C-alpha positions in Angstrom: -5.5 6.6 23.0 -4.7 8.1 26.4 -5.5 4.8 28.2 -3.3 2.8 25.8 -0.3 5.2 26.4 -0.9 5.0 30.1 -0.9 1.2 30.1 2.3 1.1 28.0 4.0 3.5 30.4 3.0 1.3 33.4 4.3 -1.8 31.6 7.7 -0.2 30.9 8.0 1.1 34.4 7.2 -2.4 35.9 9.8 -4.0 33.6 12.5 -1.5 34.8 11.6 -1.8 38.4 10.8 -5.5 38.8 13.2 -7.2 36.4 16.4 -6.3 38.3 14.8 -7.5 41.5 14.0 -10.9 39.8 17.6 -11.1 38.6 18.9 -10.2 42.0 16.8 -12.9 43.6 18.0 -15.5 41.0 21.5 -14.3 41.5 21.4 -15.2 45.2 20.6 -18.8 44.4 24.1 -20.3 44.3 25.2 -23.6 43.0 28.3 -25.0 44.6 30.5 -24.1 41.6 29.2 -20.5 41.7 29.9 -20.3 45.4 33.5 -21.5 44.8 34.0 -18.9 42.1 32.6 -16.2 44.2 34.8 -17.2 47.1 37.9 -17.0 44.9 37.0 -13.5 43.8 36.5 -12.2 47.3 39.2 -14.1 49.3 41.8 -11.8 51.0 43.9 -14.9 51.9 44.2 -15.9 48.2 45.1 -12.3 47.3 47.9 -12.4 49.9 49.2 -15.7 48.4 49.0 -14.2 44.9 51.0 -11.1 45.9 53.5 -13.4 47.5 53.9 -15.2 44.2 54.5 -11.8 42.5 57.0 -10.9 45.1 59.0 -14.2 44.6 58.8 -13.7 40.9 60.3 -10.2 41.2 63.0 -11.6 43.4 63.8 -14.3 40.8 64.0 -11.7 38.0 66.2 -9.5 40.2 68.7 -12.3 40.7 68.9 -13.0 37.0 70.1 -9.4 36.4 73.1 -10.0 38.7 74.7 -12.1 36.0 74.3 -9.4 33.3 76.6 -6.4 32.6 76.0 -3.4 34.8 76.2 0.0 33.2 76.4 3.1 35.6 76.6 6.8 35.0 78.1 9.1 37.6 78.4 12.9 37.6 80.0 15.2 40.1 81.1 18.8 40.8 83.7 20.0 43.3 84.8 23.5 44.3 88.4 23.7 45.5 90.0 26.4 47.5 92.3 29.0 46.0 96.0 27.9 45.8 99.1 29.5 44.5 99.8 28.1 41.0 103.1 26.1 40.8 105.4 27.7 38.2 109.0 27.3 37.2 111.3 29.9 35.7 112.8 29.4 32.3 114.7 31.5 29.8 111.5 32.0 28.0 109.6 33.1 31.0 107.6 31.5 33.9 105.9 28.2 33.0 102.8 27.1 35.0 103.0 23.4 36.0 100.0 23.2 38.3 97.4 26.0 37.5 94.9 27.2 40.0 91.7 25.4 38.9 89.0 25.7 41.5 86.0 24.1 39.6 86.1 20.3 38.9 83.5 18.6 36.8 83.5 14.8 36.4 81.3 12.7 34.1 81.9 8.9 34.3 80.4 5.9 32.5 81.2 2.5 34.1 80.7 -1.0 32.8 81.2 -4.1 35.0 80.7 -7.8 34.2 81.2 -10.7 36.6 83.3 -13.4 35.0 83.5 -15.9 37.8 82.0 -15.8 41.3 82.5 -19.4 42.4 79.0 -20.3 41.2 77.4 -17.8 43.6 75.4 -15.9 41.0 74.1 -19.0 39.2 73.3 -20.5 42.6 71.4 -17.4 43.6 69.4 -17.5 40.4 68.5 -21.2 40.6 67.6 -20.9 44.3 65.3 -17.9 43.6 63.7 -19.7 40.7 62.8 -22.7 42.9 61.6 -20.5 45.7 59.3 -18.8 43.2 58.0 -22.1 42.0 57.4 -23.2 45.6 55.3 -20.0 46.2 53.1 -21.0 43.2 52.5 -24.3 44.8 51.7 -22.6 48.1 49.1 -20.5 46.2 47.5 -23.8 44.9 47.5 -25.1 48.5 45.6 -22.0 49.7 43.2 -22.4 46.8 42.5 -26.0 47.6 42.0 -25.2 51.3 39.5 -22.5 50.3 37.6 -24.9 48.1 37.2 -27.3 50.9 36.3 -24.5 53.4 33.6 -23.3 51.0 32.2 -26.8 50.5 32.0 -27.3 54.2 30.1 -24.0 54.6 27.8 -24.8 51.6 26.9 -28.3 52.7 26.4 -27.1 56.3 23.7 -24.7 55.0 22.3 -27.5 52.8 22.0 -29.8 55.9 20.4 -27.1 58.0 17.8 -26.3 55.4 17.0 -29.9 54.6 16.7 -30.9 58.3 14.5 -27.8 58.9 12.2 -29.1 56.1 12.2 -32.6 57.5 11.2 -31.3 60.9 8.5 -29.0 59.3 7.0 -32.1 57.7 7.3 -34.0 61.0 5.4 -31.1 62.8 2.6 -31.3 60.1 2.4 -35.1 60.5 2.1 -34.8 64.3 -0.5 -32.1 64.0 -2.5 -34.4 61.7 -2.0 -37.2 64.2 -3.3 -34.9 67.0 -6.3 -34.0 65.0 -7.1 -37.7 64.4 -6.5 -38.5 68.1 -8.9 -35.8 69.1 -11.6 -37.1 66.8 -11.0 -40.6 68.2 -11.1 -39.2 71.7 -14.5 -37.6 71.0 -15.7 -40.9 69.8 -14.4 -42.7 72.9 -11.7 -44.6 70.9 -8.7 -42.8 72.6 -7.8 -41.8 76.1 -6.7 -38.4 77.5 -3.2 -39.9 78.0 -3.1 -40.6 74.3 -3.7 -37.0 73.5 -1.1 -35.9 76.0 1.5 -38.1 74.4 0.9 -36.6 71.0 0.9 -33.1 72.4 4.2 -33.7 74.1 5.7 -35.1 70.9 4.4 -32.0 69.0 6.0 -29.7 71.5 9.3 -31.4 71.2 9.1 -31.3 67.4 8.4 -27.5 67.5 11.4 -27.0 69.7 13.5 -28.8 67.1 11.9 -26.6 64.5 13.1 -23.5 66.3 16.6 -24.9 66.7 16.9 -25.7 63.0 15.5 -22.3 62.0 18.3 -20.7 64.0 20.8 -23.2 62.5 19.8 -22.1 59.0 20.4 -18.5 60.0 23.8 -19.3 61.4 24.8 -21.4 58.4 23.9 -18.6 56.1 26.1 -16.3 58.1 28.9 -18.8 57.9 28.6 -19.2 54.1 28.5 -15.4 53.6 31.6 -15.0 55.7 33.4 -17.8 53.9 32.5 -16.2 50.5 33.5 -12.7 51.6 30.0 -11.4 51.3 28.1 -9.1 53.7 26.7 -11.1 56.6 23.3 -9.6 55.9 23.3 -11.0 52.3 20.2 -13.1 51.7 22.1 -16.0 50.2 20.2 -19.0 48.9 21.6 -22.3 47.6 20.2 -25.1 45.5 18.6 -27.7 47.6 17.8 -30.2 44.8 21.0 -32.0 44.0 22.1 -34.9 41.9 24.2 -37.2 43.9 27.3 -37.9 41.8 28.7 -41.1 43.4 32.4 -41.4 42.9 33.6 -44.6 41.2 35.4 -47.2 43.2 39.1 -46.3 43.2 42.2 -48.2 44.5 43.8 -46.7 47.6 47.3 -47.2 46.2 46.4 -45.2 43.1 45.1 -42.4 45.3 48.3 -42.4 47.3 50.4 -42.2 44.1 48.3 -39.4 42.8 48.7 -37.6 46.1 52.5 -37.9 46.0 52.5 -36.5 42.5 49.9 -33.7 42.9 50.0 -32.5 46.5 51.1 -28.8 46.3 52.6 -28.9 49.8 54.9 -31.8 48.8 55.8 -30.0 45.5 56.6 -26.8 47.4 59.0 -28.7 49.7 60.6 -30.4 46.7 61.3 -27.0 45.2 62.6 -25.7 48.6 64.9 -28.8 48.7 66.3 -27.8 45.3 66.8 -24.3 46.6 68.6 -25.7 49.6 71.0 -27.6 47.3 71.8 -24.3 45.5 72.1 -22.6 48.9 75.0 -25.0 49.7 76.7 -23.9 46.4 76.2 -20.3 47.3 77.8 -20.9 50.7 80.8 -22.7 49.1 81.4 -19.9 46.6 83.5 -18.2 49.3 86.2 -20.8 48.7 86.7 -19.5 45.2 88.2 -16.3 43.8 85.9 -13.6 42.5 86.8 -12.3 39.0 85.2 -9.2 37.4 85.7 -7.3 34.2 85.3 -3.6 34.4 85.6 -0.6 32.1 85.3 3.2 32.6 85.0 6.3 30.4 85.8 9.6 32.1 84.9 13.0 30.6 86.3 15.5 33.1 87.2 19.1 33.5 90.1 19.1 34.2 91.1 15.5 33.3 93.9 14.5 35.7 95.3 12.1 33.2 96.4 14.9 31.0 99.4 17.1 31.8 99.6 19.9 32.2 96.1 20.3 33.6 93.8 22.9 32.1 90.2 23.9 32.6 88.8 22.0 29.7 86.7 18.8 29.2 88.7 15.9 28.0 87.9 12.2 27.7 89.9 9.1 28.8 89.1 5.4 29.3 90.3 2.3 31.1 89.6 -1.4 31.0 90.7 -4.0 33.5 90.2 -7.3 35.2 90.1 -7.6 39.0 90.5 -10.7 41.2 89.8 -11.0 44.9 90.3 -14.0 47.1 90.0 -14.3 50.9 93.2 -15.7 52.2 92.0 -15.9 55.8 88.6 -15.0 57.2 88.5 -17.1 60.4 86.7 -20.0 58.7 83.7 -17.9 57.8 83.1 -19.9 54.6 83.2 -23.1 56.5 80.6 -21.9 59.0 78.3 -20.8 56.1 78.7 -24.2 54.4 77.8 -26.0 57.6 74.7 -23.9 58.1 73.5 -24.5 54.6 74.0 -28.3 54.8 72.1 -28.4 58.2 69.2 -26.5 56.8 69.1 -28.8 53.8 69.0 -31.9 56.0 66.2 -30.3 58.0 64.2 -29.7 54.8 64.6 -33.4 53.9 63.3 -34.5 57.3 60.4 -32.0 57.0 59.6 -33.5 53.5 59.4 -37.0 55.0 57.2 -35.7 57.9 54.8 -34.1 55.4 54.8 -37.1 53.2 53.8 -39.4 56.1 51.1 -36.9 57.0 49.8 -37.0 53.5 49.8 -40.8 53.5 47.7 -40.8 56.8 45.3 -38.1 55.4 44.6 -40.0 52.2 44.0 -43.3 54.1 41.6 -41.6 56.5 39.6 -39.8 53.9 39.6 -42.8 51.6 38.1 -44.9 54.3 35.7 -42.2 55.4 34.4 -41.8 51.8 34.0 -45.5 51.4 32.1 -45.8 54.7 29.9 -42.7 53.8 29.0 -44.3 50.4 27.9 -47.5 52.1 25.9 -45.6 54.7 24.2 -43.6 52.0 22.8 -46.8 50.4 21.6 -48.2 53.7 20.1 -44.8 54.8 18.2 -44.4 51.5 16.7 -47.9 52.0 15.9 -47.1 55.6 13.9 -44.0 54.5 11.8 -46.0 52.1 11.0 -48.6 54.8 10.2 -45.9 57.4 7.9 -44.1 54.9 6.0 -47.3 54.2 5.8 -48.2 57.9 4.4 -44.8 58.7 1.9 -45.0 55.8 0.6 -48.4 56.9 0.6 -47.5 60.6 -1.3 -44.3 60.0 -4.0 -46.1 58.0 -4.4 -48.7 60.7 -4.6 -46.0 63.4 -7.4 -44.2 61.5 -9.3 -47.5 61.3 -8.7 -48.1 65.0 -6.7 -51.2 64.3 -3.5 -50.1 66.1 -2.7 -48.1 69.2 -1.6 -44.5 69.5 2.0 -45.3 70.6 2.6 -47.4 67.5 1.9 -44.3 65.3 4.1 -42.1 67.5 6.9 -44.6 67.1 6.4 -44.7 63.4 6.6 -40.9 63.3 9.8 -40.9 65.3 11.3 -43.6 63.1 10.5 -41.7 60.0 12.0 -38.5 61.4 15.1 -40.3 62.4 15.5 -42.0 59.1 15.1 -38.8 57.1 17.5 -37.0 59.4 20.0 -39.8 59.0 19.6 -39.7 55.2 20.3 -35.9 55.1 23.3 -36.4 57.3 24.7 -39.3 55.2 24.4 -37.1 52.0 26.4 -34.3 53.6 28.9 -36.8 55.1 29.4 -38.3 51.7 29.9 -35.0 49.9 32.3 -33.8 52.5 34.2 -37.1 52.6 34.5 -36.9 48.8 35.7 -33.3 48.9 38.2 -34.1 51.6 39.6 -37.0 49.6 39.9 -34.7 46.5 41.8 -32.2 48.6 44.0 -35.0 50.1 45.1 -36.3 46.8 45.7 -32.8 45.4 43.1 -32.9 42.6 43.0 -29.6 40.7 39.6 -27.9 40.1 38.9 -25.7 37.1 38.9 -22.6 39.2 42.5 -23.4 40.4 43.6 -24.0 36.8 42.4 -20.5 36.0 
């Protein structure tokens, strides 16, 4: 019974200790989607952009309140110096006209409502709304840029790890070749120079092996940094991927999609609308400003009552005020000119960005098309190189081909596999760059 309890205890302890470690190890194996999600959660740059959106939204909400009635409460107390009361004599005795009241208390409730401001308040509200919408598009732009940055870091690690394995296999092949060459040398079927050539190629392969091992370490540091993780984090990524080849698309349709979806173009469009309202705001100075106001005073003493007495009394007033600048040295004209110039600058900036978008889409479209074609050629080249290596190796073992032929086959196989890994990464990055260029929205950005 004691042995059974001991075994149960050990099993429970092992489950507690080892299960979290297994989960931790599995958790470090990131898919590309998981890496993007993690990057979104940890990005300080995205957080700054989100806070900027909140700031612009607050500014927009503030400008909306300027069109609503404003209710204010004021309270005050004043202590006055002693004065001689003003009295007049009468047959019935002295009458005090202005008593000596030294304590003044004032409670005031004020209400004001703008009636007409020359479209300044509506212009402020509409401009603030468009600036707020532009900030949301800038947030989307930051998100898309981060997605592309993460993909570059992810595929850079994928390439380093894949190339490292390709070179590892190449080292094993050359080592097997060296073993065969030594056996043939012992039988008098190979020369010492043949052995030296294989040993030189093995040394070069081992140097590449060291370089790629370091490249893997650097790529992991880069991915951790991009994802906002500690640099010492033992990050691992999926190495077996399914190539999702994009369907053939028309360049013109990609351009139209970019013009509709690009957040930087949308942001400038909103800024252009804000610029139009800025002109209205500047022109508001040419119009009169009309306000409705009302006050309720509860004071002690209340100066509207005569004679004054040390007692709280209430009074009210309602009025309409109009103000108009008859002459201000053409200040309104200068403001209007500045607003129009800034608006024209924004229009030119929009055209510059649109031209840049057109160029970017064209470049990335052609790059993806070329990468897709290279991928098919590279895949075929690997199959041919593998078959060439297999046949040459068999012939070498049988003594039917020379040592240099097998060395060439090994180099050709290494080069074809290296090219294939590179074309996979080039294709994935070209596809990601085109998606970003046309402003395609990912699920993480929608969230």
